[in-house]
N, C-alpha and C positions, 0 to 999 in steps of 0.2 A: 391272430388268424385273419387273413384277408378275406374279402368276399367279392367274387366276380359279379359284375353287373353287365347288362347288355351294352355292347360297344367295346368291352375289354377284349384283349387278345389272348389266344391260347397260351397258357403258361408252358414253359419248357420244363419237361420232366422225363425221367427214364424209369421204367418199371419192368419187371419180368412178366412175360405172358404165360399162358397155360402150358407152353412147351419149354419153359425155362430159358427163353431167349429174350434179350433186352429189346424194348421198344422205346423209341424217343418220340415224344409228341410233335416235335418240329419236323420230323420226317414225313408227317402226314400233310403238311402244308401243300397247297395246290389242289386239294380236294376237300369238299365239305366233310365234317366229322361230327358224329353224335357220340357223346360220352355220357354214359349213364352210371351213376353211383348207386349201389344197392347194398343192403345190410349184410347178407350172408348167403353163400351157396346152399342149396338144398332145403330152404324154407319154402313153404307153400306159395307165399306171395312172390318171392324172388324167382321161383321156378316159373310161375305164371308170367312174370315180366320177361324173363329170358325167352320163353316160348313165344310170347307175343312178338318180340324182335325177330326171332327165327322165322315165324310164320309169315312175316311181312318183309323179310330180308330182301327178296327180289325187288321190291319197290325201292328200297334204299340203294341197292346195287344199280338199278336202272337210272337213278339220279346221280350215280357216281359217288355215293356217300359211304364212308367208312363208319362202322359201328363198333364201339368199344365199351365193354362193361368193366367196372372197377369195384372191388371190395377188398376187405382186409384178408381174405382167405389166401392161403399159400398156393403156389403154382400147381402143386400136385392135386390139391382139392379142386382147383379150377379145371384141371385136365379131366378129372373124373366127371365133374359136373357137365362140362362141355361135351364129352363123349356120350354120356348118358342121355342128354337132351338133343344131341346132334346139332350143336350150335355152330353156325358158319361164320362166326365173328370172333374177335379177340376178347379175351378176358385178361385183365391185368391185376397183379397182386400188389396191393398197397398195405403190406403188413403193419407198417408203423404209422399209418394214417397221414403220412406227409402230404400226399397229393390231395386227399380229402380236405385237409386244412388249407392247402394252397388255394383250392377253389372256394373255400368257405362253406362247405356243405354243412348245414345245421344238423344238430342231433334231433332225433324224433322221440316220441313216446316219453315225454318228460325228461329228455336228456339221457335216456337209458339205452337207446339204440342208434346206430349210425343212420343218417338220413338217406332218403331216396330222392335224388335230384338228377334230371337230365339236362345236359347242355348241348346246344346246337351251334356249331361254328361253320362259317362259310369257308370257301376255298382259300381265302387270305388269312384265315385264322381269327376272324372277328366274330365275337359272340353275338349271335342274332336271336337266340331264344333260350329261356330257362323254364323248366317245368318242375315244380316241387309238389309232390303229392305222395305221402308215405303209404297209404293203404290202397290207393288206386293205381296199382302198378301197370295195368294194361293201357291206361290212358296216356302213359308216357310215349308210347309208340305212335299213336294217332297224333298227339300234339307235335311230336318231332317231325313226322311226315308232313303235317299241315304247314308247319313253319318253313320247311324246306321248299315245298311247292310254292308257297307265297313269295319266297325270296328268290326263286329260280327264274 
């Protein structure tokens, strides 16, 4: 498993979104992108994190930033989660944890749960910020926005 560090470039990967359409990460180049990995749809902390991104989505949009959430859940589950919470951003299905491993997202809770890590890439695909906090889901949004404003 590799581990992305600040200065690395956005890996090339393709996953299905909540509408069962393929999305390729390199199609996002040209705009900043925030990719957040989270453990599971419909858990209280993951709901809080998704709603935090939703509630501040206009700030990301005004900065021209794409927001993408990734977990192991299937597209159908992502669709229901997205609809239920009225999420205005993409959720990608990494059922086999290939992209999680590509990024080097560490396990949490003594290795028993997928980690919660947010990566911020500039418009050229360069990694400018990483935020890793498993239980403090809502801080991911503030940290991502702060890093984007600082690098804007």
